[in-house]
N, CA, C and O atoms as a Tripos MOL2 file, in Angstrom:
@<TRIPOS>MOLECULE
protein
  284   283    71     0     0
PROTEIN
NO_CHARGES

@<TRIPOS>ATOM
      1 N         -21.6490   -1.7950   -8.1230 N.3       1 MET1
      2 CA        -20.6730   -2.7770   -8.5380 C.3       1 MET1
      3 C         -19.4990   -2.7660   -7.5590 C.2       1 MET1
      4 O         -18.9370   -1.7120   -7.2610 O.2       1 MET1
      5 N         -19.1420   -3.9340   -7.0690 N.am      2 GLU2
      6 CA        -18.0200   -4.0600   -6.1370 C.3       2 GLU2
      7 C         -16.7420   -4.3230   -6.9190 C.2       2 GLU2
      8 O         -16.6660   -5.2850   -7.6830 O.2       2 GLU2
      9 N         -15.7370   -3.4700   -6.7330 N.am      3 ILE3
     10 CA        -14.4550   -3.6160   -7.3980 C.3       3 ILE3
     11 C         -13.4820   -4.3030   -6.4500 C.2       3 ILE3
     12 O         -13.3550   -3.9100   -5.2900 O.2       3 ILE3
     13 N         -12.7930   -5.3340   -6.9470 N.am      4 GLU4
     14 CA        -11.8180   -6.0540   -6.1290 C.3       4 GLU4
     15 C         -10.6510   -5.1310   -5.7840 C.2       4 GLU4
     16 O         -10.1790   -4.3720   -6.6300 O.2       4 GLU4
     17 N         -10.1910   -5.2030   -4.5380 N.am      5 ARG5
     18 CA         -9.0740   -4.3600   -4.0930 C.3       5 ARG5
     19 C          -8.2640   -5.0960   -3.0430 C.2       5 ARG5
     20 O          -8.7020   -6.1010   -2.4830 O.2       5 ARG5
     21 N          -7.0730   -4.5750   -2.7880 N.am      6 TYR6
     22 CA         -6.1880   -5.1770   -1.7940 C.3       6 TYR6
     23 C          -6.5420   -4.7040   -0.3940 C.2       6 TYR6
     24 O          -7.0510   -3.5990   -0.2050 O.2       6 TYR6
     25 N          -6.2630   -5.5650    0.5920 N.am      7 GLN7
     26 CA         -6.3790   -5.1860    1.9990 C.3       7 GLN7
     27 C          -5.2120   -4.2690    2.3290 C.2       7 GLN7
     28 O          -4.0810   -4.5450    1.9300 O.2       7 GLN7
     29 N          -5.4650   -3.1900    3.0470 N.am      8 LEU8
     30 CA         -4.4300   -2.2310    3.4270 C.3       8 LEU8
     31 C          -4.0960   -2.3480    4.9010 C.2       8 LEU8
     32 O          -4.9740   -2.5750    5.7330 O.2       8 LEU8
     33 N          -2.8110   -2.1910    5.2190 N.am      9 LYS9
     34 CA         -2.3720   -2.0000    6.5970 C.3       9 LYS9
     35 C          -2.1450   -0.5020    6.7260 C.2       9 LYS9
     36 O          -1.5520    0.1190    5.8430 O.2       9 LYS9
     37 N          -2.6160    0.0790    7.8270 N.am     10 THR10
     38 CA         -2.5880    1.5280    7.9920 C.3      10 THR10
     39 C          -1.8010    1.9300    9.2320 C.2      10 THR10
     40 O          -1.8940    1.2750   10.2700 O.2      10 THR10
     41 N          -1.0180    3.0170    9.1230 N.am     11 SER11
     42 CA         -0.3160    3.5510   10.2900 C.3      11 SER11
     43 C          -1.3250    4.2380   11.2080 C.2      11 SER11
     44 O          -2.4420    4.5450   10.7930 O.2      11 SER11
     45 N          -0.9300    4.4730   12.4410 N.am     12 ARG12
     46 CA         -1.8290    5.1220   13.4120 C.3      12 ARG12
     47 C          -2.3040    6.4940   12.9370 C.2      12 ARG12
     48 O          -3.4610    6.8600   13.1430 O.2      12 ARG12
     49 N          -1.4050    7.2520   12.3000 N.am     13 ASN13
     50 CA         -1.7800    8.5990   11.8560 C.3      13 ASN13
     51 C          -2.4580    8.5910   10.4830 C.2      13 ASN13
     52 O          -2.8170    9.6480    9.9640 O.2      13 ASN13
     53 N          -2.6300    7.4260    9.9050 N.am     14 GLN14
     54 CA         -3.2790    7.2000    8.6220 C.3      14 GLN14
     55 C          -2.6440    8.0090    7.4890 C.2      14 GLN14
     56 O          -3.3350    8.4950    6.5930 O.2      14 GLN14
     57 N          -1.3220    8.1430    7.5450 N.am     15 LYS15
     58 CA         -0.5760    8.7920    6.4690 C.3      15 LYS15
     59 C           0.2820    7.7940    5.6980 C.2      15 LYS15
     60 O           0.8490    8.1270    4.6570 O.2      15 LYS15
     61 N           0.3740    6.5660    6.2160 N.am     16 VAL16
     62 CA          1.1420    5.5170    5.5470 C.3      16 VAL16
     63 C           0.2730    4.2630    5.4510 C.2      16 VAL16
     64 O          -0.3290    3.8280    6.4320 O.2      16 VAL16
     65 N           0.2230    3.6940    4.2440 N.am     17 PHE17
     66 CA         -0.5690    2.4980    3.9810 C.3      17 PHE17
     67 C           0.3210    1.4890    3.2650 C.2      17 PHE17
     68 O           1.1810    1.8770    2.4740 O.2      17 PHE17
     69 N           0.1250    0.2010    3.5320 N.am     18 GLU18
     70 CA          0.8830   -0.8390    2.8460 C.3      18 GLU18
     71 C          -0.0560   -1.9380    2.3780 C.2      18 GLU18
     72 O          -1.0810   -2.2160    3.0020 O.2      18 GLU18
     73 N           0.3190   -2.5570    1.2630 N.am     19 PHE19
     74 CA         -0.3850   -3.7120    0.7420 C.3      19 PHE19
     75 C           0.5940   -4.5340   -0.0830 C.2      19 PHE19
     76 O           1.6930   -4.0720   -0.3920 O.2      19 PHE19
     77 N           0.2000   -5.7420   -0.4380 N.am     20 THR20
     78 CA          1.0320   -6.6040   -1.2640 C.3      20 THR20
     79 C           0.3720   -6.7680   -2.6250 C.2      20 THR20
     80 O          -0.7430   -7.2780   -2.7320 O.2      20 THR20
     81 N           1.0710   -6.3320   -3.6530 N.am     21 SER21
     82 CA          0.6310   -6.4930   -5.0340 C.3      21 SER21
     83 C           0.8940   -7.9430   -5.4380 C.2      21 SER21
     84 O           2.0050   -8.4470   -5.2710 O.2      21 SER21
     85 N          -0.1290   -8.6090   -5.9680 N.am     22 GLU22
     86 CA         -0.0090  -10.0020   -6.3900 C.3      22 GLU22
     87 C          -0.2510  -10.0750   -7.8850 C.2      22 GLU22
     88 O          -1.3320   -9.7320   -8.3630 O.2      22 GLU22
     89 N           0.7680  -10.5260   -8.6340 N.am     23 GLY23
     90 CA          0.5930  -10.5510  -10.0810 C.3      23 GLY23
     91 C           1.6400  -11.3660  -10.7970 C.2      23 GLY23
     92 O           2.2540  -12.2690  -10.2280 O.2      23 GLY23
     93 N           1.8320  -11.0300  -12.0610 N.am     24 ILE24
     94 CA          2.7080  -11.8130  -12.9370 C.3      24 ILE24
     95 C           4.1690  -11.7900  -12.5050 C.2      24 ILE24
     96 O           4.9320  -12.6830  -12.8750 O.2      24 ILE24
     97 N           4.5710  -10.7950  -11.7350 N.am     25 ASN25
     98 CA          5.9490  -10.7030  -11.2410 C.3      25 ASN25
     99 C           6.0780  -11.1320   -9.7850 C.2      25 ASN25
    100 O           7.0830  -10.8400   -9.1380 O.2      25 ASN25
    101 N           5.0640  -11.8230   -9.2690 N.am     26 GLY26
    102 CA          5.1080  -12.3080   -7.8900 C.3      26 GLY26
    103 C           4.4530  -11.3500   -6.9180 C.2      26 GLY26
    104 O           3.7190  -10.4480   -7.3220 O.2      26 GLY26
    105 N           4.7160  -11.5440   -5.6410 N.am     27 ASP27
    106 CA          4.1860  -10.6930   -4.5790 C.3      27 ASP27
    107 C           5.1700   -9.5660   -4.3140 C.2      27 ASP27
    108 O           6.3480   -9.8030   -4.0440 O.2      27 ASP27
    109 N           4.6690   -8.3250   -4.3940 N.am     28 ILE28
    110 CA          5.5190   -7.1510   -4.2210 C.3      28 ILE28
    111 C           4.8870   -6.2350   -3.1800 C.2      28 ILE28
    112 O           3.7550   -5.7800   -3.3410 O.2      28 ILE28
    113 N           5.6310   -5.9740   -2.1180 N.am     29 ARG29
    114 CA          5.1460   -5.0960   -1.0500 C.3      29 ARG29
    115 C           5.1720   -3.6510   -1.5290 C.2      29 ARG29
    116 O           6.1870   -3.1800   -2.0430 O.2      29 ARG29
    117 N           4.0550   -2.9470   -1.3610 N.am     30 LYS30
    118 CA          3.9080   -1.5640   -1.7950 C.3      30 LYS30
    119 C           3.5900   -0.6740   -0.6020 C.2      30 LYS30
    120 O           2.9720   -1.1100    0.3700 O.2      30 LYS30
    121 N           4.0240    0.5840   -0.6910 N.am     31 ARG31
    122 CA          3.7290    1.5570    0.3650 C.3      31 ARG31
    123 C           3.1970    2.8410   -0.2620 C.2      31 ARG31
    124 O           3.7320    3.3390   -1.2530 O.2      31 ARG31
    125 N           2.1330    3.3640    0.3390 N.am     32 ILE32
    126 CA          1.5420    4.6440   -0.0470 C.3      32 ILE32
    127 C           1.7870    5.6000    1.1070 C.2      32 ILE32
    128 O           1.5150    5.2690    2.2610 O.2      32 ILE32
    129 N           2.3030    6.7920    0.7990 N.am     33 THR33
    130 CA          2.6030    7.7690    1.8380 C.3      33 THR33
    131 C           1.9990    9.1270    1.4740 C.2      33 THR33
    132 O           2.1620    9.6170    0.3570 O.2      33 THR33
    133 N           1.3080    9.7150    2.4320 N.am     34 TYR34
    134 CA          0.8080   11.0870    2.2840 C.3      34 TYR34
    135 C           1.6980   11.9960    3.1210 C.2      34 TYR34
    136 O           2.0050   11.6750    4.2690 O.2      34 TYR34
    137 N           2.1160   13.1260    2.5590 N.am     35 SER35
    138 CA          2.9050   14.0840    3.3230 C.3      35 SER35
    139 C           2.4800   15.5070    2.9680 C.2      35 SER35
    140 O           2.1190   15.8030    1.8300 O.2      35 SER35
    141 N           2.5340   16.3800    3.9780 N.am     36 LYS36
    142 CA          2.1480   17.7820    3.7730 C.3      36 LYS36
    143 C           3.1560   18.4880    2.8880 C.2      36 LYS36
    144 O           4.3600   18.2470    2.9760 O.2      36 LYS36
    145 N           2.6500   19.3570    2.0410 N.am     37 MET37
    146 CA          3.4990   20.2010    1.2120 C.3      37 MET37
    147 C           3.6360   21.5570    1.9050 C.2      37 MET37
    148 O           3.0090   21.7870    2.9390 O.2      37 MET37
    149 N           4.4370   22.4410    1.3560 N.am     38 THR38
    150 CA          4.6100   23.7630    1.9620 C.3      38 THR38
    151 C           3.3940   24.6520    1.7560 C.2      38 THR38
    152 O           3.2230   25.6280    2.4870 O.2      38 THR38
    153 N           2.5530   24.3470    0.7920 N.am     39 ILE39
    154 CA          1.3240   25.1010    0.5640 C.3      39 ILE39
    155 C           0.2410   24.5330    1.4780 C.2      39 ILE39
    156 O          -0.0390   23.3360    1.4140 O.2      39 ILE39
    157 N          -0.3750   25.3540    2.3250 N.am     40 PRO40
    158 CA         -1.3900   24.8640    3.2600 C.3      40 PRO40
    159 C          -2.5160   24.1180    2.5380 C.2      40 PRO40
    160 O          -3.0200   24.5700    1.5100 O.2      40 PRO40
    161 N          -2.8990   22.9640    3.0990 N.am     41 GLY41
    162 CA         -3.9830   22.1700    2.5520 C.3      41 GLY41
    163 C          -3.5950   21.2810    1.3790 C.2      41 GLY41
    164 O          -4.4460   20.5800    0.8310 O.2      41 GLY41
    165 N          -2.3250   21.2960    0.9840 N.am     42 LEU42
    166 CA         -1.8690   20.4950   -0.1470 C.3      42 LEU42
    167 C          -1.0040   19.3400    0.3560 C.2      42 LEU42
    168 O          -0.1130   19.5340    1.1830 O.2      42 LEU42
    169 N          -1.2740   18.1470   -0.1460 N.am     43 TYR43
    170 CA         -0.5360   16.9510    0.2590 C.3      43 TYR43
    171 C           0.0620   16.2630   -0.9640 C.2      43 TYR43
    172 O          -0.4570   16.3820   -2.0750 O.2      43 TYR43
    173 N           1.1580   15.5430   -0.7440 N.am     44 ASN44
    174 CA          1.7770   14.7200   -1.7680 C.3      44 ASN44
    175 C           1.4110   13.2700   -1.4940 C.2      44 ASN44
    176 O           1.4760   12.8180   -0.3500 O.2      44 ASN44
    177 N           1.0260   12.5400   -2.5310 N.am     45 LEU45
    178 CA          0.7530   11.1180   -2.4270 C.3      45 LEU45
    179 C           1.8550   10.3900   -3.1890 C.2      45 LEU45
    180 O           2.0800   10.6650   -4.3670 O.2      45 LEU45
    181 N           2.5440    9.4610   -2.5220 N.am     46 ALA46
    182 CA          3.6310    8.7150   -3.1460 C.3      46 ALA46
    183 C           3.3440    7.2270   -3.0290 C.2      46 ALA46
    184 O           2.8920    6.7580   -1.9850 O.2      46 ALA46
    185 N           3.6080    6.4780   -4.1080 N.am     47 LEU47
    186 CA          3.4240    5.0350   -4.1350 C.3      47 LEU47
    187 C           4.7140    4.4110   -4.6360 C.2      47 LEU47
    188 O           5.2420    4.8110   -5.6740 O.2      47 LEU47
    189 N           5.2260    3.4230   -3.8960 N.am     48 GLY48
    190 CA          6.4610    2.7780   -4.3180 C.3      48 GLY48
    191 C           6.5850    1.3650   -3.7940 C.2      48 GLY48
    192 O           5.7820    0.9150   -2.9770 O.2      48 GLY48
    193 N           7.6050    0.6710   -4.2760 N.am     49 ASP49
    194 CA          7.9150   -0.6940   -3.8460 C.3      49 ASP49
    195 C           8.8060   -0.6550   -2.6100 C.2      49 ASP49
    196 O           9.7410    0.1420   -2.5390 O.2      49 ASP49
    197 N           8.5160   -1.5140   -1.6390 N.am     50 VAL50
    198 CA          9.2930   -1.5770   -0.4050 C.3      50 VAL50
    199 C          10.3920   -2.6260   -0.5670 C.2      50 VAL50
    200 O          10.1160   -3.7710   -0.9220 O.2      50 VAL50
    201 N          11.6320   -2.2310   -0.3080 N.am     51 ASP51
    202 CA         12.7560   -3.1710   -0.3130 C.3      51 ASP51
    203 C          12.6710   -3.9970    0.9670 C.2      51 ASP51
    204 O          12.6730   -3.4470    2.0680 O.2      51 ASP51
    205 N          12.5970   -5.3050    0.8200 N.am     52 GLU52
    206 CA         12.4110   -6.1890    1.9750 C.3      52 GLU52
    207 C          13.6030   -6.1840    2.9300 C.2      52 GLU52
    208 O          13.4340   -6.4710    4.1150 O.2      52 GLU52
    209 N          14.7840   -5.8700    2.4510 N.am     53 ILE53
    210 CA         15.9750   -5.8760    3.2990 C.3      53 ILE53
    211 C          16.1170   -4.5550    4.0570 C.2      53 ILE53
    212 O          16.2770   -4.5520    5.2780 O.2      53 ILE53
    213 N          16.0590   -3.4420    3.3390 N.am     54 SER54
    214 CA         16.2810   -2.1360    3.9700 C.3      54 SER54
    215 C          15.0030   -1.5030    4.5110 C.2      54 SER54
    216 O          15.0720   -0.5730    5.3140 O.2      54 SER54
    217 N          13.8310   -1.9920    4.0810 N.am     55 ASN55
    218 CA         12.5250   -1.4310    4.4230 C.3      55 ASN55
    219 C          12.3420   -0.0170    3.8580 C.2      55 ASN55
    220 O          11.4400    0.7060    4.2800 O.2      55 ASN55
    221 N          13.1840    0.3720    2.9150 N.am     56 LYS56
    222 CA         13.0560    1.6770    2.2620 C.3      56 LYS56
    223 C          12.2160    1.5290    1.0030 C.2      56 LYS56
    224 O          12.1170    0.4440    0.4290 O.2      56 LYS56
    225 N          11.6100    2.6440    0.5810 N.am     57 VAL57
    226 CA         10.7370    2.6360   -0.5840 C.3      57 VAL57
    227 C          11.5000    3.0950   -1.8210 C.2      57 VAL57
    228 O          12.2240    4.0900   -1.7910 O.2      57 VAL57
    229 N          11.3230    2.3550   -2.8990 N.am     58 ASN58
    230 CA         11.9060    2.7190   -4.1850 C.3      58 ASN58
    231 C          10.7700    3.2990   -5.0290 C.2      58 ASN58
    232 O           9.8640    2.5790   -5.4490 O.2      58 ASN58
    233 N          10.8320    4.6070   -5.2700 N.am     59 TYR59
    234 CA          9.7760    5.2760   -6.0290 C.3      59 TYR59
    235 C          10.0460    5.2440   -7.5310 C.2      59 TYR59
    236 O           9.1900    5.6530   -8.3150 O.2      59 TYR59
    237 N          11.2070    4.7710   -7.9400 N.am     60 ASP60
    238 CA         11.5700    4.7370   -9.3590 C.3      60 ASP60
    239 C          11.3030    3.3830  -10.0030 C.2      60 ASP60
    240 O          11.3380    3.2690  -11.2290 O.2      60 ASP60
    241 N          11.0410    2.3690   -9.2130 N.am     61 MET61
    242 CA         10.8410    1.0170   -9.7090 C.3      61 MET61
    243 C           9.5130    0.9140  -10.4520 C.2      61 MET61
    244 O           8.4920    1.4040   -9.9690 O.2      61 MET61
    245 N           9.5220    0.2840  -11.6180 N.am     62 VAL62
    246 CA          8.2990    0.0190  -12.3790 C.3      62 VAL62
    247 C           8.1570   -1.4940  -12.4590 C.2      62 VAL62
    248 O           8.9010   -2.1540  -13.1840 O.2      62 VAL62
    249 N           7.1930   -2.0480  -11.7070 N.am     63 THR63
    250 CA          7.0730   -3.5010  -11.6300 C.3      63 THR63
    251 C           6.0970   -4.0860  -12.6390 C.2      63 THR63
    252 O           6.2160   -5.2580  -12.9980 O.2      63 THR63
    253 N           5.1480   -3.3070  -13.0980 N.am     64 ASN64
    254 CA          4.1640   -3.8140  -14.0700 C.3      64 ASN64
    255 C           3.6750   -5.2070  -13.7020 C.2      64 ASN64
    256 O           3.8610   -6.1650  -14.4520 O.2      64 ASN64
    257 N           3.0460   -5.3030  -12.5380 N.am     65 ASN65
    258 CA          2.6220   -6.5950  -12.0110 C.3      65 ASN65
    259 C           1.2910   -7.0840  -12.5740 C.2      65 ASN65
    260 O           0.8010   -8.1420  -12.1790 O.2      65 ASN65
    261 N           0.7040   -6.3210  -13.4930 N.am     66 GLY66
    262 CA         -0.5380   -6.7450  -14.1430 C.3      66 GLY66
    263 C          -1.7730   -6.5950  -13.2910 C.2      66 GLY66
    264 O          -2.7990   -7.1990  -13.6020 O.2      66 GLY66
    265 N          -1.7170   -5.8110  -12.2210 N.am     67 ASP67
    266 CA         -2.8630   -5.6620  -11.3190 C.3      67 ASP67
    267 C          -3.2590   -4.1950  -11.1290 C.2      67 ASP67
    268 O          -3.7520   -3.8140  -10.0680 O.2      67 ASP67
    269 N          -3.0450   -3.3890  -12.1440 N.am     68 ARG68
    270 CA         -3.2980   -1.9470  -12.0450 C.3      68 ARG68
    271 C          -4.7240   -1.6330  -11.5940 C.2      68 ARG68
    272 O          -4.9230   -0.7540  -10.7560 O.2      68 ARG68
    273 N          -5.7050   -2.3300  -12.1320 N.am     69 GLU69
    274 CA         -7.1020   -2.0480  -11.7850 C.3      69 GLU69
    275 C          -7.3680   -2.3450  -10.3100 C.2      69 GLU69
    276 O          -8.1310   -1.6280   -9.6630 O.2      69 GLU69
    277 N          -6.7540   -3.3780   -9.7850 N.am     70 LYS70
    278 CA         -6.9540   -3.7300   -8.3860 C.3      70 LYS70
    279 C          -6.2660   -2.7270   -7.4650 C.2      70 LYS70
    280 O          -6.7730   -2.4150   -6.3880 O.2      70 LYS70
    281 N          -5.1000   -2.2210   -7.8980 N.am     71 VAL71
    282 CA         -4.3770   -1.2120   -7.1200 C.3      71 VAL71
    283 C          -5.2020    0.0600   -7.1120 C.2      71 VAL71
    284 O          -4.7930    1.0570   -6.5150 O.2      71 VAL71
@<TRIPOS>BOND
     1     1     2 1
     2     2     3 1
     3     3     4 2
     4     3     5 am
     5     5     6 1
     6     6     7 1
     7     7     8 2
     8     7     9 am
     9     9    10 1
    10    10    11 1
    11    11    12 2
    12    11    13 am
    13    13    14 1
    14    14    15 1
    15    15    16 2
    16    15    17 am
    17    17    18 1
    18    18    19 1
    19    19    20 2
    20    19    21 am
    21    21    22 1
    22    22    23 1
    23    23    24 2
    24    23    25 am
    25    25    26 1
    26    26    27 1
    27    27    28 2
    28    27    29 am
    29    29    30 1
    30    30    31 1
    31    31    32 2
    32    31    33 am
    33    33    34 1
    34    34    35 1
    35    35    36 2
    36    35    37 am
    37    37    38 1
    38    38    39 1
    39    39    40 2
    40    39    41 am
    41    41    42 1
    42    42    43 1
    43    43    44 2
    44    43    45 am
    45    45    46 1
    46    46    47 1
    47    47    48 2
    48    47    49 am
    49    49    50 1
    50    50    51 1
    51    51    52 2
    52    51    53 am
    53    53    54 1
    54    54    55 1
    55    55    56 2
    56    55    57 am
    57    57    58 1
    58    58    59 1
    59    59    60 2
    60    59    61 am
    61    61    62 1
    62    62    63 1
    63    63    64 2
    64    63    65 am
    65    65    66 1
    66    66    67 1
    67    67    68 2
    68    67    69 am
    69    69    70 1
    70    70    71 1
    71    71    72 2
    72    71    73 am
    73    73    74 1
    74    74    75 1
    75    75    76 2
    76    75    77 am
    77    77    78 1
    78    78    79 1
    79    79    80 2
    80    79    81 am
    81    81    82 1
    82    82    83 1
    83    83    84 2
    84    83    85 am
    85    85    86 1
    86    86    87 1
    87    87    88 2
    88    87    89 am
    89    89    90 1
    90    90    91 1
    91    91    92 2
    92    91    93 am
    93    93    94 1
    94    94    95 1
    95    95    96 2
    96    95    97 am
    97    97    98 1
    98    98    99 1
    99    99   100 2
   100    99   101 am
   101   101   102 1
   102   102   103 1
   103   103   104 2
   104   103   105 am
   105   105   106 1
   106   106   107 1
   107   107   108 2
   108   107   109 am
   109   109   110 1
   110   110   111 1
   111   111   112 2
   112   111   113 am
   113   113   114 1
   114   114   115 1
   115   115   116 2
   116   115   117 am
   117   117   118 1
   118   118   119 1
   119   119   120 2
   120   119   121 am
   121   121   122 1
   122   122   123 1
   123   123   124 2
   124   123   125 am
   125   125   126 1
   126   126   127 1
   127   127   128 2
   128   127   129 am
   129   129   130 1
   130   130   131 1
   131   131   132 2
   132   131   133 am
   133   133   134 1
   134   134   135 1
   135   135   136 2
   136   135   137 am
   137   137   138 1
   138   138   139 1
   139   139   140 2
   140   139   141 am
   141   141   142 1
   142   142   143 1
   143   143   144 2
   144   143   145 am
   145   145   146 1
   146   146   147 1
   147   147   148 2
   148   147   149 am
   149   149   150 1
   150   150   151 1
   151   151   152 2
   152   151   153 am
   153   153   154 1
   154   154   155 1
   155   155   156 2
   156   155   157 am
   157   157   158 1
   158   158   159 1
   159   159   160 2
   160   159   161 am
   161   161   162 1
   162   162   163 1
   163   163   164 2
   164   163   165 am
   165   165   166 1
   166   166   167 1
   167   167   168 2
   168   167   169 am
   169   169   170 1
   170   170   171 1
   171   171   172 2
   172   171   173 am
   173   173   174 1
   174   174   175 1
   175   175   176 2
   176   175   177 am
   177   177   178 1
   178   178   179 1
   179   179   180 2
   180   179   181 am
   181   181   182 1
   182   182   183 1
   183   183   184 2
   184   183   185 am
   185   185   186 1
   186   186   187 1
   187   187   188 2
   188   187   189 am
   189   189   190 1
   190   190   191 1
   191   191   192 2
   192   191   193 am
   193   193   194 1
   194   194   195 1
   195   195   196 2
   196   195   197 am
   197   197   198 1
   198   198   199 1
   199   199   200 2
   200   199   201 am
   201   201   202 1
   202   202   203 1
   203   203   204 2
   204   203   205 am
   205   205   206 1
   206   206   207 1
   207   207   208 2
   208   207   209 am
   209   209   210 1
   210   210   211 1
   211   211   212 2
   212   211   213 am
   213   213   214 1
   214   214   215 1
   215   215   216 2
   216   215   217 am
   217   217   218 1
   218   218   219 1
   219   219   220 2
   220   219   221 am
   221   221   222 1
   222   222   223 1
   223   223   224 2
   224   223   225 am
   225   225   226 1
   226   226   227 1
   227   227   228 2
   228   227   229 am
   229   229   230 1
   230   230   231 1
   231   231   232 2
   232   231   233 am
   233   233   234 1
   234   234   235 1
   235   235   236 2
   236   235   237 am
   237   237   238 1
   238   238   239 1
   239   239   240 2
   240   239   241 am
   241   241   242 1
   242   242   243 1
   243   243   244 2
   244   243   245 am
   245   245   246 1
   246   246   247 1
   247   247   248 2
   248   247   249 am
   249   249   250 1
   250   250   251 1
   251   251   252 2
   252   251   253 am
   253   253   254 1
   254   254   255 1
   255   255   256 2
   256   255   257 am
   257   257   258 1
   258   258   259 1
   259   259   260 2
   260   259   261 am
   261   261   262 1
   262   262   263 1
   263   263   264 2
   264   263   265 am
   265   265   266 1
   266   266   267 1
   267   267   268 2
   268   267   269 am
   269   269   270 1
   270   270   271 1
   271   271   272 2
   272   271   273 am
   273   273   274 1
   274   274   275 1
   275   275   276 2
   276   275   277 am
   277   277   278 1
   278   278   279 1
   279   279   280 2
   280   279   281 am
   281   281   282 1
   282   282   283 1
   283   283   284 2
@<TRIPOS>SUBSTRUCTURE
     1 MET1         2 RESIDUE 1 A MET
     2 GLU2         6 RESIDUE 1 A GLU
     3 ILE3        10 RESIDUE 1 A ILE
     4 GLU4        14 RESIDUE 1 A GLU
     5 ARG5        18 RESIDUE 1 A ARG
     6 TYR6        22 RESIDUE 1 A TYR
     7 GLN7        26 RESIDUE 1 A GLN
     8 LEU8        30 RESIDUE 1 A LEU
     9 LYS9        34 RESIDUE 1 A LYS
    10 THR10       38 RESIDUE 1 A THR
    11 SER11       42 RESIDUE 1 A SER
    12 ARG12       46 RESIDUE 1 A ARG
    13 ASN13       50 RESIDUE 1 A ASN
    14 GLN14       54 RESIDUE 1 A GLN
    15 LYS15       58 RESIDUE 1 A LYS
    16 VAL16       62 RESIDUE 1 A VAL
    17 PHE17       66 RESIDUE 1 A PHE
    18 GLU18       70 RESIDUE 1 A GLU
    19 PHE19       74 RESIDUE 1 A PHE
    20 THR20       78 RESIDUE 1 A THR
    21 SER21       82 RESIDUE 1 A SER
    22 GLU22       86 RESIDUE 1 A GLU
    23 GLY23       90 RESIDUE 1 A GLY
    24 ILE24       94 RESIDUE 1 A ILE
    25 ASN25       98 RESIDUE 1 A ASN
    26 GLY26      102 RESIDUE 1 A GLY
    27 ASP27      106 RESIDUE 1 A ASP
    28 ILE28      110 RESIDUE 1 A ILE
    29 ARG29      114 RESIDUE 1 A ARG
    30 LYS30      118 RESIDUE 1 A LYS
    31 ARG31      122 RESIDUE 1 A ARG
    32 ILE32      126 RESIDUE 1 A ILE
    33 THR33      130 RESIDUE 1 A THR
    34 TYR34      134 RESIDUE 1 A TYR
    35 SER35      138 RESIDUE 1 A SER
    36 LYS36      142 RESIDUE 1 A LYS
    37 MET37      146 RESIDUE 1 A MET
    38 THR38      150 RESIDUE 1 A THR
    39 ILE39      154 RESIDUE 1 A ILE
    40 PRO40      158 RESIDUE 1 A PRO
    41 GLY41      162 RESIDUE 1 A GLY
    42 LEU42      166 RESIDUE 1 A LEU
    43 TYR43      170 RESIDUE 1 A TYR
    44 ASN44      174 RESIDUE 1 A ASN
    45 LEU45      178 RESIDUE 1 A LEU
    46 ALA46      182 RESIDUE 1 A ALA
    47 LEU47      186 RESIDUE 1 A LEU
    48 GLY48      190 RESIDUE 1 A GLY
    49 ASP49      194 RESIDUE 1 A ASP
    50 VAL50      198 RESIDUE 1 A VAL
    51 ASP51      202 RESIDUE 1 A ASP
    52 GLU52      206 RESIDUE 1 A GLU
    53 ILE53      210 RESIDUE 1 A ILE
    54 SER54      214 RESIDUE 1 A SER
    55 ASN55      218 RESIDUE 1 A ASN
    56 LYS56      222 RESIDUE 1 A LYS
    57 VAL57      226 RESIDUE 1 A VAL
    58 ASN58      230 RESIDUE 1 A ASN
    59 TYR59      234 RESIDUE 1 A TYR
    60 ASP60      238 RESIDUE 1 A ASP
    61 MET61      242 RESIDUE 1 A MET
    62 VAL62      246 RESIDUE 1 A VAL
    63 THR63      250 RESIDUE 1 A THR
    64 ASN64      254 RESIDUE 1 A ASN
    65 ASN65      258 RESIDUE 1 A ASN
    66 GLY66      262 RESIDUE 1 A GLY
    67 ASP67      266 RESIDUE 1 A ASP
    68 ARG68      270 RESIDUE 1 A ARG
    69 GLU69      274 RESIDUE 1 A GLU
    70 LYS70      278 RESIDUE 1 A LYS
    71 VAL71      282 RESIDUE 1 A VAL
């Protein structure tokens, strides 16, 4: 079974990914970031909304865009 998903833009080091969430609250730019933790072999995965003006990620924003399954 093929599950619908968003197209991702990927950084060269493949630690940062971006996509646009499309849903009931409009188009919202999202960023996924992987970063190493202090424990060897452990990584943190963060997902947040990108502010279009500052290009910074807001990890506290809850957009509820109605596309959770696609994300």
